[in-house]
Every structure is written in structure tokens, then in C-alpha cells.
FIKOLZA-1660 file (N, C-alpha, C; in steps of 0.1 Angstrom, whole numbers, plus 5000, padded with zeros to 4 digits):
% residues 67
   i   px   py   pz ch aa at
   1 5115 4916 5094  A  X  N
   1 5110 4931 5099  A  X CA
   1 5108 4936 5083  A  X  C
   2 5099 4946 5081  A  X  N
   2 5095 4951 5066  A  X CA
   2 5097 4966 5070  A  X  C
   3 5108 4972 5065  A  X  N
   3 5111 4987 5065  A  X CA
   3 5104 4994 5058  A  X  C
   4 5098 4991 5049  A  X  N
   4 5092 5000 5036  A  X CA
   4 5081 5004 5039  A  X  C
   5 5077 5015 5039  A  X  N
   5 5064 5023 5043  A  X CA
   5 5059 5025 5028  A  X  C
   6 5049 5018 5025  A  X  N
   6 5044 5016 5012  A  X CA
   6 5036 5030 5010  A  X  C
   7 5032 5035 5018  A  X  N
   7 5024 5048 5016  A  X CA
   7 5031 5057 5011  A  X  C
   8 5026 5071 5012  A  X  N
   8 5033 5084 5005  A  X CA
   8 5031 5086 4992  A  X  C
   9 5042 5082 4984  A  X  N
   9 5043 5084 4973  A  X CA
   9 5043 5073 4962  A  X  C
  10 5038 5062 4967  A  X  N
  10 5038 5051 4958  A  X CA
  10 5023 5049 4949  A  X  C
  11 5027 5049 4939  A  X  N
  11 5015 5046 4930  A  X CA
  11 5009 5034 4929  A  X  C
  12 4996 5029 4927  A  X  N
  12 4994 5017 4930  A  X CA
  12 4997 5009 4917  A  X  C
  13 4999 5015 4907  A  X  N
  13 5002 5006 4891  A  X CA
  13 5019 5000 4895  A  X  C
  14 5025 5005 4905  A  X  N
  14 5040 5000 4907  A  X CA
  14 5039 4989 4919  A  X  C
  15 5026 4989 4926  A  X  N
  15 5030 4981 4938  A  X CA
  15 5032 4969 4938  A  X  C
  16 5022 4960 4928  A  X  N
  16 5025 4948 4926  A  X CA
  16 5039 4943 4924  A  X  C
  17 5042 4946 4914  A  X  N
  17 5060 4946 4907  A  X CA
  17 5067 4948 4919  A  X  C
  18 5064 4959 4930  A  X  N
  18 5075 4961 4939  A  X CA
  18 5076 4949 4952  A  X  C
  19 5062 4943 4957  A  X  N
  19 5060 4937 4965  A  X CA
  19 5062 4925 4961  A  X  C
  20 5061 4917 4950  A  X  N
  20 5064 4905 4945  A  X CA
  20 5076 4902 4945  A  X  C
  21 5086 4916 4937  A  X  N
  21 5098 4916 4936  A  X CA
  21 5106 4914 4949  A  X  C
  22 5101 4918 4960  A  X  N
  22 5107 4914 4974  A  X CA
  22 5104 4897 4979  A  X  C
  23 5095 4894 4970  A  X  N
  23 5093 4879 4974  A  X CA
  23 5080 4879 4983  A  X  C
  24 5071 4886 4983  A  X  N
  24 5059 4886 4989  A  X CA
  24 5049 4886 4982  A  X  C
  25 5036 4884 4987  A  X  N
  25 5024 4882 4981  A  X CA
  25 5019 4897 4981  A  X  C
  26 5013 4902 4971  A  X  N
  26 5008 4916 4974  A  X CA
  26 4991 4914 4969  A  X  C
  27 4985 4922 4981  A  X  N
  27 4972 4920 4980  A  X CA
  27 4966 4938 4979  A  X  C
  28 4961 4942 4965  A  X  N
  28 4956 4957 4964  A  X CA
  28 4940 4957 4969  A  X  C
  29 4939 4966 4976  A  X  N
  29 4924 4970 4980  A  X CA
  29 4919 4987 4976  A  X  C
  30 4915 4984 4964  A  X  N
  30 4909 4998 4962  A  X CA
  30 4902 5006 4968  A  X  C
  31 4901 5014 4977  A  X  N
  31 4890 5020 4985  A  X CA
  31 4892 5034 4990  A  X  C
  32 4887 5040 4989  A  X  N
  32 4888 5055 4993  A  X CA
  32 4892 5057 5006  A  X  C
  33 4900 5064 5011  A  X  N
  33 4901 5066 5026  A  X CA
  33 4891 5077 5032  A  X  C
  34 4891 5076 5044  A  X  N
  34 4875 5083 5047  A  X CA
  34 4878 5098 5048  A  X  C
  35 4888 5103 5046  A  X  N
  35 4888 5118 5044  A  X CA
  35 4886 5120 5029  A  X  C
  36 4875 5126 5024  A  X  N
  36 4871 5126 5010  A  X CA
  36 4883 5136 5002  A  X  C
  37 4885 5147 5013  A  X  N
  37 4894 5156 5002  A  X CA
  37 4906 5152 5003  A  X  C
  38 4914 5143 5013  A  X  N
  38 4925 5135 5012  A  X CA
  38 4925 5128 4997  A  X  C
  39 4911 5119 4999  A  X  N
  39 4911 5109 4988  A  X CA
  39 4913 5113 4973  A  X  C
  40 4904 5127 4971  A  X  N
  40 4902 5131 4961  A  X CA
  40 4916 5137 4958  A  X  C
  41 4926 5143 4965  A  X  N
  41 4938 5146 4962  A  X CA
  41 4948 5136 4959  A  X  C
  42 4945 5123 4963  A  X  N
  42 4955 5117 4966  A  X CA
  42 4950 5102 4956  A  X  C
  43 4945 5104 4944  A  X  N
  43 4942 5093 4937  A  X CA
  43 4953 5084 4933  A  X  C
  44 4947 5073 4936  A  X  N
  44 4959 5063 4929  A  X CA
  44 4971 5060 4940  A  X  C
  45 4970 5069 4951  A  X  N
  45 4982 5066 4961  A  X CA
  45 4975 5054 4973  A  X  C
  46 4989 5052 4980  A  X  N
  46 4982 5042 4990  A  X CA
  46 4981 5052 5002  A  X  C
  47 4970 5047 5010  A  X  N
  47 4967 5057 5023  A  X CA
  47 4968 5045 5033  A  X  C
  48 4969 5030 5034  A  X  N
  48 4971 5025 5043  A  X CA
  48 4979 5012 5043  A  X  C
  49 4987 5000 5049  A  X  N
  49 4995 4992 5048  A  X CA
  49 4990 4982 5059  A  X  C
  50 4993 4968 5052  A  X  N
  50 4994 4958 5069  A  X CA
  50 5002 4952 5063  A  X  C
  51 5012 4944 5070  A  X  N
  51 5015 4951 5084  A  X CA
  51 5022 4964 5081  A  X  C
  52 5019 4968 5091  A  X  N
  52 5028 4984 5093  A  X CA
  52 5041 4984 5092  A  X  C
  53 5047 4995 5084  A  X  N
  53 5063 4994 5085  A  X CA
  53 5067 4989 5096  A  X  C
  54 5081 4981 5096  A  X  N
  54 5090 4976 5106  A  X CA
  54 5082 4965 5118  A  X  C
  55 5072 4960 5108  A  X  N
  55 5065 4947 5116  A  X CA
  55 5071 4934 5112  A  X  C
  56 5068 4923 5115  A  X  N
  56 5074 4913 5111  A  X CA
  56 5066 4909 5099  A  X  C
  57 5070 4901 5089  A  X  N
  57 5063 4899 5077  A  X CA
  57 5058 4885 5079  A  X  C
  58 5047 4882 5073  A  X  N
  58 5042 4873 5070  A  X CA
  58 5042 4863 5057  A  X  C
  59 5048 4873 5049  A  X  N
  59 5049 4871 5035  A  X CA
  59 5036 4875 5026  A  X  C
  60 5031 4886 5032  A  X  N
  60 5019 4891 5026  A  X CA
  60 5017 4905 5026  A  X  C
  61 5019 4914 5020  A  X  N
  61 5018 4926 5021  A  X CA
  61 4999 4930 5017  A  X  C
  62 4993 4940 5024  A  X  N
  62 4978 4941 5020  A  X CA
  62 4981 4958 5021  A  X  C
  63 4977 4967 5009  A  X  N
  63 4976 4979 5005  A  X CA
  63 4964 4987 5005  A  X  C
  64 4961 4998 5011  A  X  N
  64 4945 5001 5005  A  X CA
  64 4950 5017 4996  A  X  C
  65 4943 5014 4985  A  X  N
  65 4949 5025 4977  A  X CA
  65 4935 5033 4974  A  X  C
  66 4936 5049 4970  A  X  N
  66 4925 5057 4968  A  X CA
  66 4923 5051 4952  A  X  C
  67 4909 5053 4949  A  X  N
  67 4905 5054 4936  A  X CA
  67 4909 5062 4927  A  X  C
% end
């Protein structure tokens, strides 16, 4: 199980080290979320992740980060 919610206050610059430190593969996709105002206000922050928090891990975590 993955109890970590990578969204909210995690900056993309910290993600790879945190995820790989947990023994997982990190995939970081830089893409603005669909709400342009939120994307502008949350530059560099995660807005989506897969698997979802508390989902079974496959060894890989993908996160979407606002540019």
C-alpha cells in the first residue's frame, strides 16, 4: 500500500529523491493542470499522481507537476 499523497506541498525538485529513496521508480511529467488559474498559482507543485494514495504499488510512481 502507498499511503503517501505526493500532491499538495511537494515540490518537483524533491520528488525523485523521495520516491527513489522509498525504493520506487519515479516518473515526473511536467504538464499544467486543466485549471489555468490553479496551474499558475501552483507552479512546480504536484497536482496528480498514480497510483492514487493508499493504492497497491507496482514499484513505480508517476506524478504530474505544474510547470
